[in-house]
C-alpha positions, 0 to 999 in steps of 0.5 A: 877119458880126460884129455892132457893138452898141458904136455906135448904127448898128450897133445900128439896122443889127442891128435893121433886119436882125432886123426885116426878117427878121420881115417877109418874111411880110408883104405889101412895100407894108405891111412897109416903112411898118411898118418905119419906123414900128417905127423911128421908135417905137424911136428916140422910146422911146430919145430918151425914155428918155435925156432922163429919164435926164437929168432924173434925173441932174440931180435927183441932183445937186441933192438931193445939194448940198442934203443937203450944205448941210443936213449942213453945218447940222447940223454948224455945230449941233453944233459950237454945242452942243458949244461951249456945253456946254464953256463951261457957259454957260447963257444964254438967248439961246443956247438960244433960238437953238440951239432956233430953229437946230434948228426951222428945220433940221427945217422944212427937212428937212420941206419937202425931203422933201416937194419930193423926194416930189412931184418923184419921180412920173413925169409919166405917173403924174400924168396918169394920176391925174387921169384916174382923177379924172375 
């Protein structure tokens, strides 16, 4: 007998066979109910895992796009700084605009870090924290 773990049906059949072997000692009336409940819980766990992985992957894509955007801002800031130094112009307007750009970039980075730290906390940990506060 070959075990096909490549497909979900194959894995399900394998688990069913193994659980059948383990449940032989249990009364038949309890065995089928217990088996169905175990399979339902296992499917629910797998579905939850897949949903969480999808959310994590979506967050990774979003955060990477934000990082690329911030990198472009930093590069443009560095290019402006280089152009100013090469022209040897010490106009106060340019210096203040550079300071403003640096400040905005820093604030945006700090805000992104704060948002990431809030988003990184799983839902179950937030619920647990609420329960502990009570």
